[in-house]
C-alpha positions as CSV (number, residue, x, y, z in Angstrom):
1,M,55.0,-22.4,-115.8
2,T,55.7,-25.9,-117.6
3,K,59.2,-27.6,-116.2
4,K,61.0,-29.7,-118.6
5,V,62.2,-32.8,-117.1
6,V,65.7,-34.7,-119.4
7,I,66.2,-38.7,-118.7
8,I,68.9,-40.1,-120.2
9,T,69.5,-44.2,-119.8
10,F,71.6,-47.0,-122.0
11,F,68.9,-47.9,-123.6
12,E,65.9,-45.8,-125.5
13,S,63.2,-48.4,-124.5
14,V,63.9,-47.8,-121.0
15,A,64.0,-44.3,-121.1
16,K,60.1,-43.8,-123.2
17,L,59.1,-46.3,-120.1
18,H,60.1,-44.1,-117.7
19,S,58.7,-41.0,-119.8
20,E,55.5,-42.5,-120.1
21,H,55.2,-43.1,-115.9
22,L,56.2,-39.8,-115.9
23,K,53.9,-38.3,-118.0
24,K,51.4,-40.1,-116.7
25,L,51.8,-38.8,-113.1
26,F,53.1,-34.9,-113.9
27,G,50.8,-34.5,-116.8
28,K,50.9,-31.5,-118.9
29,D,53.0,-29.4,-115.9
30,I,56.5,-31.3,-117.3
31,E,57.7,-31.1,-120.7
32,I,60.0,-34.4,-121.4
33,A,62.9,-35.4,-123.5
34,C,64.9,-38.7,-123.7
35,Y,68.3,-39.7,-124.8
36,S,69.9,-42.9,-124.8
37,Y,72.8,-44.4,-125.4
38,D,72.0,-47.0,-127.9
39,M,70.8,-44.3,-130.1
40,D,71.9,-40.5,-129.4
41,H,75.0,-39.5,-128.6
42,I,75.5,-36.7,-126.3
43,T,77.4,-33.0,-128.2
44,E,75.6,-30.2,-126.5
45,I,74.4,-28.6,-123.3
46,I,71.1,-30.2,-122.4
47,N,68.6,-27.1,-121.1
48,A,66.4,-28.4,-118.4
49,D,64.9,-28.2,-115.2
50,V,65.6,-31.5,-113.7
51,V,68.0,-34.3,-115.6
52,V,67.4,-38.2,-114.5
53,V,69.9,-40.0,-115.2
54,S,69.7,-43.8,-114.7
55,L,73.6,-44.5,-113.1
56,Y,76.1,-42.7,-112.2
57,S,78.7,-43.8,-114.4
58,I,76.2,-42.0,-116.9
59,Y,76.2,-38.6,-115.2
60,V,79.5,-38.7,-114.9
61,A,80.4,-39.1,-118.8
62,V,77.6,-36.2,-119.6
63,K,78.0,-34.0,-116.4
64,K,79.7,-31.9,-118.8
65,Y,76.5,-31.6,-121.0
66,I,74.6,-30.4,-118.5
67,C,73.8,-26.9,-117.7
68,P,74.6,-25.5,-114.3
69,K,70.7,-24.5,-113.2
70,A,69.6,-28.3,-113.7
71,K,69.2,-30.2,-110.9
72,V,70.3,-33.9,-110.8
73,V,68.5,-37.3,-110.0
74,I,70.0,-40.5,-109.8
75,L,66.9,-42.6,-110.4
76,S,66.7,-46.1,-108.4
77,S,64.1,-48.5,-109.6
78,T,62.2,-51.5,-108.2
79,I,59.1,-54.0,-109.4
80,T,55.1,-53.9,-109.4
81,K,52.8,-55.8,-107.5
82,D,52.0,-57.7,-110.9
83,Q,55.8,-58.0,-111.5
84,Y,56.2,-59.5,-108.3
85,K,53.7,-62.0,-108.2
86,K,55.0,-63.4,-111.5
87,I,58.5,-64.5,-109.6
88,M,56.2,-65.5,-106.6
89,E,54.6,-68.1,-108.9
90,I,58.2,-69.9,-109.5
91,N,58.4,-73.1,-107.7
92,E,60.4,-72.9,-104.4
93,G,64.1,-74.3,-104.7
94,T,64.3,-73.1,-108.0
95,K,67.5,-72.3,-109.2
96,A,67.4,-69.6,-111.8
97,M,69.6,-67.2,-114.4
98,L,68.8,-63.6,-113.7
99,V,69.8,-61.6,-117.0
100,N,70.2,-58.3,-117.6
101,Y,71.9,-56.6,-120.5
102,S,75.0,-55.3,-117.7
103,A,76.9,-56.8,-114.5
104,E,76.0,-53.6,-113.2
105,M,72.4,-53.6,-113.9
106,T,72.0,-57.9,-112.9
107,F,73.5,-58.1,-109.7
108,E,71.8,-54.5,-108.7
109,T,68.4,-56.4,-109.5
110,I,69.0,-59.8,-107.3
111,A,70.4,-57.1,-104.4
112,L,66.4,-55.8,-105.2
113,L,65.0,-58.6,-105.3
114,D,66.6,-60.1,-102.3
115,Q,65.7,-56.8,-100.0
116,I,61.9,-56.9,-101.2
117,G,61.9,-60.6,-99.7
118,I,62.3,-63.0,-102.6
119,D,64.1,-65.6,-101.5
120,H,62.8,-68.8,-102.5
121,V,64.5,-68.6,-106.3
122,E,68.6,-68.5,-106.3
123,F,68.9,-66.4,-108.7
124,V,72.3,-66.6,-110.6
125,P,73.4,-63.8,-112.7
126,V,73.9,-64.1,-116.3
127,Y,74.7,-61.4,-118.7
128,P,76.1,-60.5,-122.2
129,G,79.8,-61.7,-121.1
130,V,79.8,-63.7,-118.8
131,M,81.9,-66.1,-118.1
132,N,80.8,-69.6,-117.7
133,T,77.3,-69.4,-118.4
134,P,75.7,-72.2,-116.1
135,N,73.4,-74.4,-117.2
136,L,70.1,-73.7,-116.1
137,D,66.5,-74.6,-117.2
138,V,64.8,-71.5,-116.2
139,A,65.4,-67.4,-116.4
140,V,63.9,-64.2,-115.4
141,T,65.2,-61.1,-117.0
142,P,63.3,-57.7,-116.3
143,G,62.2,-56.6,-119.8
144,E,66.1,-57.9,-121.6
145,P,65.0,-61.5,-122.7
146,Q,67.8,-60.5,-126.5
147,C,70.5,-61.3,-123.3
148,V,68.8,-65.2,-122.5
149,P,71.1,-67.7,-123.7
150,D,69.0,-70.0,-126.3
151,S,69.7,-73.1,-124.3
152,V,66.9,-71.3,-121.5
153,K,63.4,-73.4,-121.6
154,K,61.7,-70.5,-119.8
155,V,61.9,-67.4,-120.2
156,I,59.9,-65.4,-117.7
157,D,59.9,-61.8,-118.6
158,I,58.4,-59.5,-116.1
159,G,59.1,-55.9,-118.4
160,H,61.2,-53.2,-117.4
161,R,61.6,-52.1,-113.8
162,V,59.9,-48.5,-113.1
163,L,60.6,-45.5,-111.4
164,D,61.1,-46.0,-107.1
165,I,59.0,-43.4,-104.4
166,N,62.2,-42.2,-103.3
167,T,62.9,-40.9,-106.9
168,M,59.4,-40.0,-108.0
169,V,59.4,-38.3,-104.5
170,N,62.8,-36.4,-105.3
171,I,61.9,-35.9,-109.0
172,A,58.6,-33.4,-107.6
173,M,60.7,-31.9,-105.1
174,K,63.2,-30.6,-107.5
175,L,60.5,-29.5,-109.3
176,N,59.0,-27.9,-107.0
177,M,56.0,-29.9,-107.2
178,E,56.0,-31.3,-104.0
179,Y,51.8,-30.8,-103.5
180,L,51.3,-33.2,-106.2
181,L,52.5,-36.1,-104.2
182,Q,48.6,-35.8,-101.8
183,E,47.1,-36.4,-105.6
184,K,45.4,-39.6,-105.6
185,H,47.1,-40.8,-108.9
186,F,50.1,-40.4,-107.1
187,I,49.1,-42.5,-104.3
188,D,47.5,-45.2,-106.5
189,H,51.3,-45.6,-108.1
190,F,52.9,-45.8,-104.8
191,E,50.5,-48.5,-103.4
192,N,51.4,-50.7,-106.7
193,L,54.9,-50.5,-106.0
194,M,57.1,-53.0,-103.9
195,T,59.6,-51.3,-102.0
196,P,62.2,-52.4,-98.8
197,R,60.5,-49.8,-97.2
198,E,57.8,-51.1,-95.4
199,G,54.9,-49.1,-94.8
200,I,55.9,-45.6,-96.6
201,T,53.0,-46.4,-99.2
202,A,50.3,-47.0,-96.1
203,L,51.5,-44.0,-94.7
204,L,51.2,-41.8,-97.5
205,G,48.0,-43.2,-98.5
206,K,46.5,-42.2,-94.6
207,A,48.6,-38.5,-94.5
208,N,45.6,-35.7,-94.9
209,T,47.7,-33.1,-95.9
210,L,51.4,-32.0,-97.5
211,E,52.7,-31.6,-94.3
212,S,51.3,-35.3,-91.7
213,R,52.6,-36.7,-95.2
214,L,56.2,-35.3,-95.2
215,H,56.5,-36.1,-91.8
216,S,55.5,-39.6,-92.2
217,L,57.9,-40.2,-94.9
218,L,60.8,-38.7,-92.8
219,N,60.2,-41.5,-89.8
220,V,60.1,-44.9,-92.3
221,M,63.3,-43.1,-93.8
222,E,67.0,-45.2,-92.7
223,D,68.9,-41.8,-92.9
224,G,68.5,-39.6,-90.1
225,I,66.7,-36.0,-91.6
226,I,66.3,-32.3,-90.4
227,V,64.6,-29.8,-92.7
228,I,65.5,-25.8,-91.5
229,D,63.9,-22.5,-92.6
230,I,66.3,-19.6,-93.4
231,K,66.9,-18.5,-90.4
232,G,68.3,-21.8,-88.9
233,T,64.6,-23.1,-86.9
234,V,63.7,-26.6,-87.1
235,Y,60.5,-27.1,-88.7
236,A,60.7,-31.1,-89.5
237,C,63.0,-33.8,-87.6
238,N,62.3,-37.7,-88.3
239,K,62.9,-39.9,-85.1
240,K,66.2,-41.4,-86.5
241,A,67.6,-37.8,-86.3
242,Q,66.3,-37.4,-82.7
243,E,68.3,-40.4,-81.9
244,I,71.5,-39.8,-83.6
245,I,71.5,-35.6,-81.4
246,E,70.7,-37.8,-78.3
247,Y,68.1,-35.4,-77.5
248,K,65.1,-36.3,-76.4
249,G,63.0,-32.8,-76.0
250,E,61.0,-31.1,-78.2
251,I,63.0,-30.1,-81.6
252,L,60.8,-28.2,-84.0
253,G,61.0,-24.5,-83.7
254,R,64.2,-24.4,-81.8
255,D,66.9,-23.0,-83.5
256,L,69.7,-26.0,-85.0
257,S,72.7,-24.4,-83.8
258,S,71.5,-24.3,-80.3
259,L,70.8,-28.5,-80.3
260,V,74.2,-29.2,-81.9
261,S,76.5,-26.7,-82.8
262,Q,78.4,-29.0,-84.8
263,I,76.6,-28.7,-87.7
264,P,77.7,-26.7,-90.4
265,F,74.1,-25.6,-92.0
266,K,74.8,-21.6,-91.9
267,E,77.8,-22.0,-94.7
268,V,74.9,-23.5,-96.8
269,L,72.7,-20.8,-95.8
270,Y,75.6,-18.3,-96.9
271,S,77.1,-19.7,-100.5
272,S,74.0,-21.8,-101.4
273,K,76.3,-24.6,-102.1
274,P,76.0,-28.3,-100.6
275,I,78.2,-30.0,-98.2
276,E,78.6,-33.7,-99.0
277,N,80.0,-36.5,-96.6
278,K,81.4,-34.7,-93.8
279,L,82.6,-36.1,-90.8
280,I,81.5,-35.1,-87.8
281,K,81.4,-36.1,-83.6
282,I,78.3,-35.7,-82.0
283,K,78.8,-37.1,-78.1
284,G,81.3,-38.6,-78.8
285,Q,80.2,-40.3,-82.1
286,D,81.3,-40.5,-85.5
287,I,78.4,-39.1,-87.8
288,T,78.6,-38.4,-91.5
289,I,76.3,-35.5,-92.5
290,T,75.3,-34.1,-95.9
291,I,73.7,-30.8,-95.8
292,V,71.4,-29.5,-98.7
293,P,69.9,-26.2,-99.6
294,V,66.4,-26.3,-100.5
295,I,65.4,-23.4,-103.1
296,T,62.3,-22.1,-104.2
297,I,61.4,-20.0,-107.4
298,G,65.5,-19.2,-107.3
299,K,66.0,-18.0,-103.8
300,I,67.2,-20.3,-100.5
301,T,64.3,-21.0,-98.4
302,G,66.3,-23.4,-96.0
303,A,68.6,-26.6,-96.1
304,L,68.6,-30.4,-95.5
305,V,70.0,-32.4,-93.1
306,I,70.8,-35.9,-94.0
307,M,72.7,-37.8,-91.0
308,N,74.3,-41.5,-90.2
309,R,76.0,-43.1,-87.4
310,F,79.3,-43.9,-89.3
311,E,79.3,-47.4,-88.0
312,E,76.0,-48.2,-89.2
313,K,76.8,-46.6,-92.8
314,E,80.0,-49.1,-92.9
315,K,77.4,-51.9,-92.0
316,K,75.2,-51.1,-95.1
317,Q,77.9,-50.9,-97.1
318,H,79.3,-54.3,-96.2
319,K,76.5,-55.5,-97.2
320,L,76.2,-54.0,-100.2
321,R,79.4,-55.6,-101.0
322,A,78.5,-59.1,-99.9
323,Q,75.9,-59.0,-102.5
324,L,77.7,-57.6,-105.0
325,R,80.5,-60.8,-104.6
326,G,78.6,-63.1,-103.9
327,K,77.6,-64.8,-100.3
328,G,81.0,-67.0,-100.0
329,H,83.0,-64.9,-98.0
330,R,82.4,-66.4,-94.7
331,A,84.5,-68.4,-92.4
332,K,82.8,-71.9,-92.0
333,Y,84.9,-73.7,-89.3
334,S,85.4,-72.5,-86.0
335,F,87.9,-74.6,-83.1
336,E,85.5,-77.3,-82.6
337,D,86.1,-78.4,-86.0
338,I,89.7,-78.7,-85.3
339,I,89.6,-82.8,-84.1
340,G,92.2,-83.7,-81.8
341,E,92.8,-85.1,-78.5
342,S,97.0,-85.2,-78.1
343,K,98.7,-82.6,-76.4
344,A,100.4,-81.2,-78.7
345,I,96.9,-79.9,-81.0
346,I,95.5,-79.2,-77.6
347,E,98.5,-76.8,-76.4
348,I,98.3,-75.5,-80.3
349,K,94.6,-74.7,-80.0
350,R,95.3,-72.9,-76.8
351,V,97.8,-70.6,-78.1
352,A,95.3,-69.9,-81.5
353,E,92.3,-69.2,-79.1
354,R,94.7,-66.2,-77.0
355,M,95.5,-64.9,-80.4
356,A,92.1,-65.0,-82.2
357,K,91.5,-62.2,-79.1
358,S,94.1,-60.3,-80.7
359,D,93.6,-58.1,-83.6
360,S,97.7,-58.4,-84.8
361,S,98.7,-60.1,-88.4
362,V,99.2,-64.1,-87.7
363,L,101.4,-66.4,-89.5
364,I,100.5,-69.9,-89.8
365,T,103.4,-72.6,-90.8
366,G,103.6,-76.4,-91.3
367,E,103.4,-78.8,-94.3
368,S,100.9,-78.8,-96.8
369,G,97.6,-80.6,-95.9
370,T,97.9,-80.1,-92.0
371,G,94.8,-78.0,-91.7
372,K,96.6,-74.3,-91.6
373,E,93.4,-72.3,-93.6
374,L,91.3,-74.4,-90.7
375,F,92.9,-72.7,-88.2
376,A,92.5,-69.4,-90.1
377,Q,89.1,-70.0,-90.7
378,A,88.9,-70.8,-86.5
379,I,90.7,-67.8,-85.1
380,H,88.3,-65.2,-87.2
381,N,85.3,-66.8,-85.9
382,D,86.2,-66.6,-82.4
383,S,87.6,-63.1,-83.0
384,K,85.8,-59.4,-82.6
385,R,85.5,-59.5,-86.3
386,K,83.2,-62.7,-86.5
387,A,80.6,-60.9,-87.9
388,Y,82.6,-59.8,-91.3
389,Q,83.9,-61.3,-93.9
390,F,86.2,-63.8,-94.3
391,V,88.2,-63.5,-97.5
392,A,90.8,-66.3,-98.5
393,I,93.1,-66.2,-101.3
394,N,95.9,-68.4,-102.9
395,C,98.9,-66.3,-104.1
396,A,100.7,-69.7,-105.8
397,A,97.3,-70.0,-107.6
398,L,96.8,-66.7,-109.7
399,P,99.8,-65.2,-111.8
400,E,101.5,-61.8,-110.5
401,S,99.0,-59.2,-112.7
402,L,96.1,-61.1,-111.7
403,L,97.0,-61.1,-108.0
404,E,97.7,-57.7,-107.8
405,S,94.0,-57.1,-109.2
406,E,92.8,-59.6,-107.3
407,L,94.1,-57.9,-103.8
408,F,94.0,-54.0,-104.8
409,G,91.1,-53.8,-107.5
410,Y,91.0,-51.4,-110.4
411,E,89.4,-48.3,-112.3
412,E,87.6,-48.3,-115.2
413,G,90.0,-48.4,-117.8
414,A,93.2,-49.4,-115.8
415,F,94.1,-51.5,-118.4
416,T,93.1,-54.0,-121.6
417,G,90.4,-56.6,-120.4
418,A,89.2,-53.8,-117.7
419,K,85.3,-54.3,-116.3
420,K,82.8,-51.8,-116.9
421,G,83.2,-49.7,-113.7
422,G,86.3,-50.8,-112.4
423,K,86.4,-53.7,-109.5
424,L,86.3,-54.3,-105.7
425,G,89.6,-55.4,-104.6
426,L,89.8,-58.1,-102.0
427,F,91.3,-55.7,-99.2
428,E,88.2,-53.4,-99.5
429,L,85.6,-56.7,-99.5
430,A,87.5,-58.1,-96.2
431,H,87.0,-54.6,-94.6
432,S,86.4,-54.4,-90.8
433,G,87.0,-58.5,-91.3
434,T,90.0,-61.3,-92.3
435,L,92.0,-61.6,-95.2
436,F,93.5,-64.7,-95.5
437,L,96.8,-65.1,-97.6
438,D,97.8,-68.5,-98.2
439,E,100.9,-69.5,-99.8
440,I,102.5,-66.3,-98.6
441,G,105.5,-67.6,-99.9
442,E,104.8,-67.5,-103.4
443,M,104.4,-64.0,-103.6
444,A,106.6,-61.8,-106.1
445,L,108.7,-59.5,-104.7
446,N,107.5,-56.3,-106.3
447,L,103.6,-57.2,-104.6
448,Q,105.4,-58.3,-101.2
449,A,106.7,-54.3,-101.5
450,R,102.8,-53.1,-101.8
451,L,101.3,-55.6,-99.7
452,L,103.4,-54.1,-96.8
453,R,102.8,-50.5,-97.5
454,V,99.1,-51.8,-97.1
455,I,99.7,-53.4,-94.2
456,Q,101.6,-50.3,-92.8
457,E,99.3,-47.7,-93.6
458,R,96.1,-49.3,-93.2
459,E,95.3,-47.7,-97.0
460,V,95.0,-49.0,-100.4
461,M,95.1,-47.7,-103.9
462,R,93.3,-49.4,-106.9
463,I,95.3,-50.0,-110.6
464,G,94.8,-47.1,-112.1
465,G,93.0,-44.5,-109.2
466,D,94.3,-41.9,-107.6
467,S,92.3,-42.1,-104.7
468,V,93.2,-43.5,-101.4
469,I,90.7,-45.9,-99.4
470,K,91.1,-46.3,-95.7
471,I,90.7,-49.6,-94.6
472,D,90.7,-52.2,-91.3
473,T,91.9,-55.5,-92.6
474,R,93.0,-58.5,-90.4
475,I,95.5,-60.7,-92.3
476,I,96.4,-63.9,-91.9
477,A,99.0,-65.4,-93.8
478,A,100.3,-68.9,-94.3
479,T,103.3,-71.2,-96.2
480,N,104.9,-74.3,-95.5
481,K,107.8,-73.0,-96.9
482,N,110.5,-71.2,-94.1
483,L,110.0,-68.0,-94.4
484,R,113.2,-66.9,-92.4
485,E,115.6,-69.3,-95.0
486,L,113.5,-67.6,-98.4
487,V,114.6,-64.0,-96.3
488,D,118.0,-64.9,-96.2
489,Q,118.4,-66.1,-99.4
490,G,116.8,-62.4,-101.1
491,K,113.4,-64.2,-101.9
492,F,111.3,-62.8,-99.4
493,R,111.1,-59.0,-97.7
494,K,112.8,-59.2,-94.3
495,D,110.5,-56.2,-93.1
496,L,107.3,-57.9,-94.4
497,Y,108.1,-60.6,-92.1
498,Y,108.0,-59.0,-89.3
499,R,104.8,-57.6,-89.9
500,L,103.3,-61.2,-90.3
501,N,104.7,-63.0,-88.3
502,V,103.7,-60.7,-85.0
503,L,101.8,-64.3,-83.9
504,P,103.6,-66.9,-84.9
505,L,101.3,-70.4,-85.4
506,E,103.6,-73.4,-86.4
507,I,101.1,-76.7,-87.2
508,I,103.0,-79.9,-86.7
509,P,102.6,-82.7,-89.4
510,L,100.2,-85.6,-88.2
511,R,103.0,-87.8,-88.0
512,E,104.1,-85.7,-85.0
513,R,99.8,-86.6,-83.5
514,K,99.7,-90.4,-83.8
515,E,97.4,-91.0,-80.7
516,D,95.1,-88.7,-83.3
517,I,95.0,-90.5,-86.3
518,I,92.4,-93.2,-86.1
519,L,90.3,-89.9,-84.0
520,L,90.5,-88.7,-87.2
521,C,90.0,-91.3,-89.4
522,E,87.0,-92.1,-87.5
523,Y,85.7,-88.4,-87.6
524,M,86.2,-88.5,-91.5
525,K,84.5,-91.8,-92.0
526,K,81.3,-90.1,-90.3
527,K,81.5,-87.3,-92.2
528,I,81.3,-89.5,-95.4
529,G,78.6,-91.4,-94.1
530,V,80.8,-94.7,-94.2
531,E,81.1,-97.5,-91.8
532,F,84.2,-99.8,-91.9
533,S,86.6,-101.0,-88.6
534,L,90.6,-101.4,-89.0
535,S,91.9,-104.6,-87.7
536,E,94.4,-104.1,-84.9
537,E,97.6,-104.3,-87.8
538,A,96.2,-102.7,-89.7
539,Q,95.4,-99.4,-87.4
540,K,98.8,-100.0,-86.2
541,A,100.1,-100.1,-89.9
542,F,98.1,-96.0,-90.0
543,E,99.9,-94.5,-87.0
544,N,103.2,-96.1,-88.2
545,Y,102.7,-94.6,-91.7
546,S,104.2,-91.1,-92.2
547,W,101.4,-89.0,-93.5
548,D,103.5,-87.0,-95.8
549,G,100.3,-85.5,-97.3
550,N,98.8,-84.8,-93.3
551,L,95.5,-84.4,-93.6
552,R,94.4,-84.2,-96.5
553,E,96.3,-87.4,-97.3
554,L,94.6,-89.5,-94.5
555,K,91.1,-88.5,-96.0
556,N,92.0,-89.8,-99.1
557,Y,92.2,-93.4,-98.1
558,V,89.7,-92.9,-95.8
559,E,87.4,-92.5,-99.2
560,Y,89.5,-95.5,-100.5
561,L,88.7,-97.8,-98.2
562,A,85.2,-96.6,-98.3
563,H,85.2,-97.9,-101.7
564,L,86.6,-101.7,-101.1
565,D,82.8,-102.1,-99.3
566,K,83.8,-104.2,-96.4
567,S,83.2,-103.9,-92.7
568,I,86.4,-104.7,-91.1
569,I,89.7,-103.7,-93.2
570,Q,92.6,-106.1,-92.8
571,F,96.8,-105.3,-93.1
572,L,96.5,-106.4,-97.1
573,D,94.0,-104.2,-98.0
574,L,95.5,-101.4,-97.4
575,P,97.4,-99.8,-99.8
576,K,100.8,-101.0,-100.5
577,V,102.9,-97.7,-100.1
578,I,101.2,-97.7,-96.0
579,R,101.9,-101.6,-96.2
580,N,105.4,-101.5,-97.4
581,K,106.4,-97.9,-95.7
582,K,110.4,-98.3,-94.7
583,E,112.4,-95.6,-93.0
584,V,115.3,-95.0,-94.9
585,I,117.8,-94.4,-92.0
586,K,121.9,-94.0,-93.3
587,L,124.0,-94.5,-90.6
588,D,128.1,-93.2,-90.3
589,D,130.5,-95.3,-89.8
590,F,130.7,-94.5,-86.3
591,E,127.2,-95.1,-85.7
592,K,127.6,-98.2,-87.9
593,E,129.7,-99.6,-85.0
594,K,127.8,-98.4,-82.6
595,I,124.7,-99.9,-83.3
596,L,126.9,-103.2,-84.0
597,K,127.6,-103.6,-80.2
598,F,124.6,-102.0,-79.1
599,K,123.0,-104.7,-80.8
600,K,125.3,-107.5,-79.7
601,E,124.9,-106.6,-75.7
602,I,121.2,-106.6,-76.0
603,N,120.6,-109.5,-77.9
604,I,117.6,-111.8,-77.0
605,K,116.5,-108.6,-75.7
606,E,116.4,-106.6,-78.4
607,N,112.4,-106.3,-78.7
608,E,112.2,-105.3,-74.9
609,Y,114.6,-102.5,-75.8
610,I,112.3,-101.7,-79.2
611,F,109.1,-101.2,-76.7
612,V,110.9,-99.2,-74.5
613,L,112.3,-96.8,-77.0
614,D,108.9,-96.9,-78.7
615,C,107.4,-95.5,-75.0
616,L,110.1,-92.8,-75.3
617,E,109.5,-92.1,-78.8
618,N,105.8,-91.5,-78.4
619,S,106.5,-89.6,-75.5
620,F,108.8,-86.9,-77.4
621,Q,106.5,-86.3,-79.7
622,Q,103.6,-85.4,-77.5
623,R,106.8,-83.0,-76.1
624,T,106.3,-85.0,-72.3
625,R,108.7,-87.1,-70.5
626,I,107.9,-90.5,-69.5
627,G,108.8,-92.3,-66.0
628,R,109.9,-96.4,-65.5
629,R,106.7,-96.7,-63.4
630,S,104.4,-95.1,-67.1
631,I,106.2,-97.3,-68.9
632,V,105.7,-100.5,-66.7
633,K,101.8,-99.6,-66.8
634,I,102.0,-99.7,-71.1
635,A,103.9,-102.7,-70.7
636,K,100.9,-104.4,-68.6
637,E,98.3,-103.0,-70.7
638,K,100.2,-104.8,-73.4
639,G,100.6,-108.0,-71.9
640,I,104.9,-107.7,-71.7
641,F,106.1,-108.6,-68.8
642,L,108.9,-106.1,-67.4
643,S,109.5,-104.9,-63.7
644,E,110.3,-101.3,-63.0
645,G,114.1,-103.0,-62.3
646,E,114.0,-104.4,-65.4
647,I,113.2,-100.7,-67.2
648,R,115.9,-99.4,-65.2
649,K,118.6,-101.3,-66.0
650,I,117.1,-100.5,-69.9
651,L,116.8,-97.2,-69.3
652,L,121.2,-97.3,-68.1
653,V,121.9,-99.0,-70.8
654,L,120.6,-96.6,-73.2
655,E,122.1,-93.7,-71.4
656,E,125.5,-95.5,-72.0
657,Y,124.9,-95.5,-75.9
658,N,123.9,-91.6,-75.5
659,M,120.2,-92.6,-76.8
660,V,118.3,-91.4,-73.7
661,V,118.8,-88.5,-70.9
662,L,117.9,-89.7,-67.6
663,S,116.5,-86.9,-64.8
664,N,116.9,-86.9,-60.9
665,G,113.8,-87.4,-59.1
666,R,110.3,-87.6,-61.3
667,G,111.4,-85.7,-63.9
668,G,111.6,-88.8,-66.4
669,T,113.6,-89.7,-69.1
670,Q,113.4,-88.6,-72.5
671,I,115.0,-89.6,-75.9
672,T,117.9,-88.2,-78.1
673,K,117.9,-87.3,-81.7
674,F,120.5,-90.4,-82.2
675,G,118.3,-92.2,-80.0
676,I,115.3,-91.6,-82.5
677,K,117.3,-92.9,-85.0
678,I,118.7,-96.2,-83.6
679,F,114.5,-96.8,-83.0
680,N,114.3,-96.0,-86.5
681,Y,116.7,-97.8,-87.3
682,L,115.8,-101.1,-85.6
683,N,112.2,-101.0,-86.3
684,R,112.4,-100.2,-89.9
685,D,111.1,-103.4,-91.3
686,K,107.9,-104.1,-88.8
687,W,105.5,-103.0,-91.3
688,G,107.1,-104.1,-94.5
689,N,107.6,-108.2,-94.6
């Protein structure tokens, strides 16, 4: 009896191509009808034995028109060996467009070529409506040359993709024509296809019977497969399934319920209805299973159990997400890339390394340009999540509505301009990984409320969606604002602040780690690939500059000096802003009176007092105390002749004016805030005249 197959695709040419292939393989045993969205509008019931649909989105649209008895196959495609050769002839290292008629098909084609092993060409996705079409000379297209931009000089049309082995086997099984799979024309056709499932065509070619062919097919599949008869007896099982259920003995001929009682196959045998994506536990492991009834001539004859370890399925999903969104979501930097030898930065790195071992939210604060994202990436790369995505977004760079759609994603038709098929949100993309929210203080209050819910419930709902998506994402937030003050002002939610501020990390500004400035300068010179040195006076100016822009500003000036093309940078070569940097010190009347009295007392020894204050101020920036012997040692290194007794007298005078605090014994001396103010006042014109 002739079986009827209906093919539904977007374009008529694609439907006709698949129809020709099926007729060639199945011959007069099937009758084929084609529908395409560019030519037909389906408004009546489709009567068929098997309906082959090119995309799941099409199936959703036509599902109501498919008769209940019809079996549906969502096709997957591949390329032939001849098409593969055409692509392999492209020169290695070429950057080429991959052009198809839609974004979905373009990304799917790129993913397919990557899985097949074509990695010598860098493909850039291009499709109708794409933003910022790249300026490239070469384009590869699977039968859609009309979509290639006119500016392309060389177009390589490999022709439409063809149905892959899994689709063909699926169609044959649903038509109850498995016996055809052993025919030579089927085997020859399979051998001409490229497939990531290596070895499947070779196994099919070597098999002498349908039974051996079935077992071979099962064992190269990535899923665990168990086939049972109407009594629940196992008559086929692949190695993957045996690994999942952790059973080493003979399985064939055994009752499945005696092997794994958790699999509800009896429910399917009794009802003839499939069970899809059910989560069960087998020996402590989370396993996802799908059970499909096997029906022959209208009667149920058994069932097919498809199983996967949930963790493995998650990893596969991550790979697909990476292919859809590109390969840029990764952390490039580690703690080794954070340069500095000061006690302050070493302590901050030590704290951050401890935070990396935790899974709690981190709030990084610090001025602009201090390297907050650098620390965020280092924390991710030192955590248990390092194998997964590091997704970063600047909350200040996007308007509220766009930021919301980027973070949470949206469903198709959620709003005007929404992409067909919807969009994956960054929370979903960062599942099992890290989401870095830069400039979190700029986020609108209503978005803060939604973010709080995601953090609390560990689930997200896309815009326009009605289903909840479970996520496991670590949050690292950063800001150059005082969130505590914003909370007091009602501009930041208090509950969100405490959710984010579980592990606070403050990055100090560059001016508070002066001993790292020249070290960082050398590192940046090496990275840029330039050679110059600073004179002693220029180096001192660098160390005393305030660096309001921190590392970013330092990098800019290193690049500026590199373009001077001088081997030694003198003080006068420095930008005026560094040479003429003067501190504006405001003193009240009491302080003015006190400093006049102080200057009169120290008289000709002012430079010696400034030197001691300089030592104390440097020590304060490193969060340490310093003793007289250490000051004597520094004085000798700089050629300043001061004895320990003279330094003691200087410290006593400074204590009298409340500029230092002396400790008993070996506790050392610490400069006060007033002492720092007076030191800056006395030293304010040192580099400006």
